[in-house]
MIBA-58543 format. One record per residue (C-alpha): x negated, y negated, z negated. Coordinates in steps of 0.02 Angstrom, whole numbers, padded with zeros to 5 digits, always signed. Example, Ala and Ser with C-alpha at 12.3 -4.5 7.8 and 13.67 -1.06 7.14 Angstrom:
2
-00615+00225-00390-00684+00053-00357
! end
This chain:
230
+02273-03766+01007+02120-03656+00989+02091-03723+00815+02269-03679+00763+02250-03503+00832+02088-03474+00734+02170-03541+00578+02316-03423+00599+02201-03274+00626+02105-03321+00469+02264-03331+00367+02321-03160+00430+02152-03084+00389+02158-03155+00213+02332-03084+00187+02280-02913+00250+02124-02915+00143+02227-02964-00010+02347-02819+00020+02203-02697+00038+02120-02758-00123+02284-02752-00220+02319-02576-00157+02145-02516-00204+02156-02596-00376+02327-02520-00410+02265-02347-00361+02112-02369-00472+02216-02419-00623+02334-02274-00596+02189-02152-00584+02112-02220-00744+02272-02201-00844+02307-02032-00767+02140-01969-00831+02162-02033-01010+02192-01887-01128+02308-01917-01275+02293-01825-01440+02410-01814-01590+02367-01933-01732+02454-01952-01899+02552-02113-01925+02647-02186-02071+02830-02153-02034+02881-02279-02166+02795-02396-02288+02688-02292-02406+02650-02370-02574+02489-02355-02675+02468-02186-02761+02615-02108-02666+02601-01930-02604+02602-01891-02418+02754-01791-02361+02839-01740-02201+02963-01882-02234+02835-02023-02234+02708-01965-02102+02726-01906-01923+02622-01864-01770+02611-01985-01625+02505-01974-01469+02356-02089-01458+02229-02116-01315+02079-02007-01353+01956-02133-01281+02017-02264-01405+02013-02154-01560+01913-02189-01716+01824-02050-01809+01912-02105-01967+02087-02071-01899+02174-01923-01978+02227-01791-01851+02253-01641-01965+02402-01645-02084+02322-01516-02197+02195-01648-02250+02336-01744-02335+02389-01598-02443+02375-01646-02626+02312-01820-02581+02386-01990-02623+02380-02160-02538+02231-02262-02594+02313-02423-02534+02476-02489-02464+02505-02418-02289+02625-02510-02175+02750-02411-02072+02696-02382-01892+02508-02384-01914+02385-02239-01902+02323-02159-02062+02135-02168-02090+02024-02068-02207+02000-02227-02310+02187-02227-02344+02183-02063-02442+02117-02014-02613+02112-01856-02718+02165-01944-02877+02282-02089-02911+02197-02259-02906+02203-02341-03079+02316-02494-03083+02281-02631-03211+02433-02659-03322+02501-02834-03347+02406-02930-03480+02251-02821-03469+02079-02864-03403+01936-02768-03326+01774-02771-03426+01608-02685-03391+01483-02613-03513+01312-02538-03481+01281-02353-03501+01154-02214-03472+01166-02034-03414+01167-01974-03594+01296-02102-03650+01413-02062-03505+01439-01876-03537+01291-01834-03424+01386-01909-03277+01542-01803-03302+01659-01953-03286+01763-02013-03141+01865-02165-03090+02039-02147-03163+01984-02041-03311+02041-02084-03486+01900-02093-03613+01861-02146-03792+01723-02273-03823+01607-02252-03973+01479-02367-04052+01312-02336-04139+01222-02488-04214+01042-02532-04174+00918-02470-04305+00892-02608-04434+01040-02708-04370+01098-02745-04546+00999-02758-04708+01102-02687-04851+01015-02807-04970+01062-02960-04869+01223-02910-04782+01398-02914-04853+01496-02754-04869+01625-02814-04741+01492-02844-04607+01412-02674-04641+01581-02593-04626+01617-02685-04463+01456-02630-04378+01447-02450-04438+01449-02306-04313+01629-02282-04259+01755-02251-04122+01800-02422-04052+01937-02380-03926+02038-02228-03881+02118-02175-03717+02041-02312-03610+02051-02293-03421+01900-02306-03308+01918-02424-03158+01743-02417-03087+01573-02335-03109+01413-02403-03030+01230-02359-03028+01089-02480-03068+01096-02550-02891+01282-02586-02904+01332-02443-02789+01501-02368-02829+01497-02193-02902+01624-02063-02949+01760-01990-02840+01675-02013-02671+01499-01971-02729+01520-01806-02818+01435-01656-02744+01554-01528-02671+01465-01377-02744+01401-01447-02907+01473-01479-03079+01374-01640-03084+01482-01777-03010+01332-01881-02961+01228-01823-02814+01052-01869-02868+00946-01958-02998+00970-02116-02894+01156-02107-02931+01152-02108-03120+01290-02211-03201+01226-02379-03262+01389-02473-03288+01569-02424-03324+01718-02539-03299+01873-02509-03406+02039-02595-03437+02070-02681-03603+02172-02827-03671+02068-02989-03680+02038-02977-03868+01976-02799-03853+01864-02846-03707+01779-02978-03815+01759-02852-03956+01680-02727-03835+01550-02853-03777+01511-02904-03956+01477-02724-04006+01374-02696-03848+01253-02830-03909+01241-02749-04081+01202-02572-04027+01244-02434-03902+01412-02392-03828+01446-02214-03774+01584-02121-03684+01681-01978-03763+01785-01863-03654+01965-01819-03689
! end
């Protein structure tokens, strides 16, 4: 009888203790959520395709917990003025700084290929080139590449100084370490688009059809390729 009474008392104590703990936990959770500040963040109102402009019809403000925010979230609509989407943005997700670009991202046309050629500061318009720009590509043969006495007229004509390609779009620019240059690396208050001597263009990637890409690499071995602005 005494054992049953102790057991009953223990059960009651456990129940009371459980109620107290549950009550305290509920109050704690409520207090935590009550203290969370929410701030307006820009969201995609609908699917936004690559290179599309941001408008009041495709973006909207939604409140987001401040303690869960990322520094890359866009909170000021004025930042989007004149910008385009740098990637596909699904409806209902926040917009990040990595989603926006000043210029349209070049898109490779069907049947074309990306090909890279080496360059220097002098041969790349002193760095005044950017991803998405359209350029002409010229060629100058190496000194002594052909011997007039031993080379046919057709070969000499082929490897003379000339404009190889016109209106070719740039898809990428890198320095000697393979770091991407161009749009995101230009100095804000300088005409030079490359911030320092460590960010000198060393390679330019352009879009060409396969046959033209092979021609470009052939000429690269025979002399120097240089960029001409349009």
